[in-house]
N, C-alpha and C positions, 0 to 999 in steps of 0.2 A: 528448348523449353525448360524452365526451372522445375525441379522435382517438387512434388507436393510435400509440405512439411506436416507430418503426421505424428500421432502420439500412441501408436499401436503398442499395447502391453504396458503403457504408462498409467499410473493411478494418480488421479488429480482430486484434491479437495478444493471446493469453492465454497467459501462461507457467505452467508446472506444471498444464496443463489436462487431464492424463490421468485425474485422479480428484478426488474431494472438491469443494472450492469451485471450482477451476479448471474442472473438467469441467462443472459446472452453469452457470458463467458462459459457457463456450463454447457450450453447448446453447442458452442463452437468446439469445445474439447470433445464432446460426445460425437460430433459429426466427423472428427478427425481421428477417431479410433481409441480415444482414451476411455478408461473406466473411471467414472465420475462419482464422487461422493457429493451429493447435492445437500448442503447444510442450510437450513433455515428454521429459525425458531417459530416463525409465523406470527410474530408480534406486530404491534403498530409502530408508527414512525418514532414515537417517544419511548419505545421499549416495553410497552405494556401488552399483556395478553400473550397467547400462543395458539398455534394451529398447525396441523400437519398438511393442510391443503396446498399451500404454496410449493413446498418441496416436492410433494407427491405429483403435482401437475408437471413440474419440470422433468422429473424422472420419467413420467409417461411420455413426454415429448421426445426425450432422448431415445427411449426404447422404441417408440414408433418410427424413428429414423434408423433403426437398426443398431443403435448403440447400447452400451452397458452402463447402468447407473443404479445407485441406491440412495435412498433418502435418509437424512439424519436431522433430528429436530432439537438437538441440544443447543444451549447457549454457548457462544464462543468462549465464555469464561470457563466452561467445562471442556476445554480443548482436548483433553486426553480421551474423552468419550467420543469425540468426532473422529479422531485418529484411530481409535479402536474399531469404529465402524468400518474404516478403510481396511484395517488389518483383518477383521473377521470376514469381510466380504471378498476382498481382492488380494489379501496377503501381504501387501506392502504399501508404500507411499512414495511418490516421486516428486509431486508438485503440490505446493500449498499456495492458494490465492486467497489472501486475507482481504475480504471485501465487505464483511458485515459492518453495519453501523446504524446509529440512531441520531436523532436531533433533539436537543432541549435548548433552543435558542432563547437568549435573554441578554439584555445589556448587563455588564459585569456587576454594576452596583445593585441590580435586582436579582442576580442569579443566586439560587439557593445552593447550599452545599450538596444537597442530594443531586441537583441537576449537574453540578460540576462532576461529582464522583461517578455517576452512572455513565456519562459520556466517555470519560477517561477509561472507565472499566470495560465498556464494550469495545471501543475502538482500539485502545492501546493494550490494555491487559488482555483483552480477548485475542488479539493477534499474537501477543506473546505466548499465551497459553496453548493455542493451536500449534504454533511453530515450535515451541518447547517440546511438545509431545512428539512431533514428527522428527525433530532434530537428531536424536540418537539413531533412528532408523536410517536417515540419510547419511549420517557419518559412517555407519557400519557398511553401507553399500557404496560409499564414496560417490554418491550422486544425489543431487537435489536441486530443485528450483523453487524459490520463494518470491512471491510478488506481494508487496504491501500497497495498500490504497491510501494515499495521502489526499491532499486537497490544496487548491489555490488559496483557500482561507488560511491554511497553515503556513504557506509560503509568504503571503502578503498581508495577512490579517483581514478580518471582516467584522464589521460592527455587529454586536450581538452574538458572537460565536467564540468567546474566549475559551470555553471548554472544548469545543470542537476543534478550534485552531491549535490549541495546545496538544491535544491528542494526535492530531494529524501530523504536526511537525515532529512530535515525539516518535512517530512511526519511521520518519526519515532517519532519525538518529539511531533507532533500533536496527533498521536495515543496514546502515553504514557499518555498524559494529559487527553484525552478523555476517556481512559481506567479507569483512576482514577475517573473522574467525572461521568462516566456512570455505574460504578460497582453497586451502590446501586439501580439502576433502571433496572438491568439485561440487560444492554447494554454492550456488550463485543467488544473490539476493538483490532485487531491484525494487524500485518504487514508482508508482504512477500517480499523477495528480490529474484526474480526469474532469473534463467538462461534459456532462451527460444528462440526458433526461432520466429522471428517477423520481421516487416518492419524495426525495429531499428537494428536488428542484421544480416539480410540476406547478407549485403555487408561486414560484419566484420568477418564472420566465413566461413570455408570451407564447401562444401556440406556434407562431412563426419561428421563434428562437428554439423552442423545444424540438421542432422538426429538424433543425440544423445539428442538434447534438444527440443524435440517436445512439443508444448503447452499442449498436453494431459498429460504430466508428471508433470504438475504444478497444474492443475485444481482440482485434488483430495484433495490437501491440502486446497485450497480455499473453497471447499465444506465442509470439516470438520470444519474449523474455522467459517463457516457460519451456522453450524447446531446447533439446540437447545441442543443437548447432549454435545457439546463442552463447557467446563466451564473455559477455559483459557482466560486471557486477558492480554494486554500489551506485548504480545510475538512478537519477531522478528525472522523470519524463512528464512533461505536460502533454495532454492528449485530448482531442475532441474536435468535432466538426470537420473531420478529415485532416487535422493538423497534428503533427507530432514533433516535439522539440525536446532536446536534452537540456536540463537546467544545471547550472554549476554555481558554486559560490565564487564571489569575487572579493578581493581584498585590496585596498589601496596600498601603495608602497609605504605610506606612513612616514613617520619621523622617529628616528632612534636617538633618544637623549643620552643613552649610555648609562653605565652603572657606577662610574667613578665618583659621581657627585649626585646629591639629591636635587631633583628639579621641582619647581613650584607650579602651582596652578596657573600663575601668570605666564610661565614658560609654555604650558599647554595652550593657553589662549593665543599666544603669539604664533604657535605652529598649527593652529586649528585648521586653517585652510589647506595646509599641506597634508595634515592627517586625513582629511576628507577628500583629497584629490584622487580621483580614479584614473587619471591619465597613466597609461602604461601599467594598468592594474595587474596584480598577481592572482593566480588561480591555484592555490594549494589544494591538492586532492587527497592527501593523507596527512596524518598528524605529524609525521616527521618533516614534511614539507612546511607545515604551518609553524613549527617551532624552530626551524633553522634560523630565522631572523632574531629569535630570542637568545638562543644558545650559540649561534654561529659567530 
């Protein structure tokens, strides 16, 4: 029988943990022995308002199950305050799950600058702020796990979500670089792109489809990526409805014109089918692999 994977003596921050995916992540960590900082501003889906009720409710659930938890009501853009709650209450930080987010959907030509900025600010800058505050602690102890929450909208694009998509794919880029920078200090950084029932999806999916994408079917992956026995970093995983898959970038073999002479746009046109041919495609995983074809 495989041993239980627990988080005894680990301190975990989950942002946006008052409902949906974040709540389920927090409950999962609490049930497995972690000391959990349940962060939630308590605002509405568009980022307005605030309340302590959501975070307090999840803390009560964790404690009722015998776990340890503390509520935090700060915005993720004030990430240092969230991390300080972990330090004041539990003395350290081991895991950060960046989950908080809002929606301000609109087609691009109608999207206001405010709607663009606030979505980028909450999703991307907020995750950066929380992770930045936790980073030196993790470096000093040579241990840390960070999970970013991206979206299929960021990977594939989705009508009416230019702000959300840009923020979510931005998180993948942030995670990839932090994965490189954290590797030597045993700080592993991975990203999930979940399909899950939440405030963001409840009006977009039918009741039947919502039942298939329960948050409980995402949290096990978050738990594994946050565990000390997981050694992967820089991964991007699609997850939902009992399905988990690793996503990777693919690049065609392309065509190398060379640098000895200038080529024209007509030359590009003549080679266009080859440039876009993914037969025997390449899968560069690090920058050095990607640039070998340029400088090799």
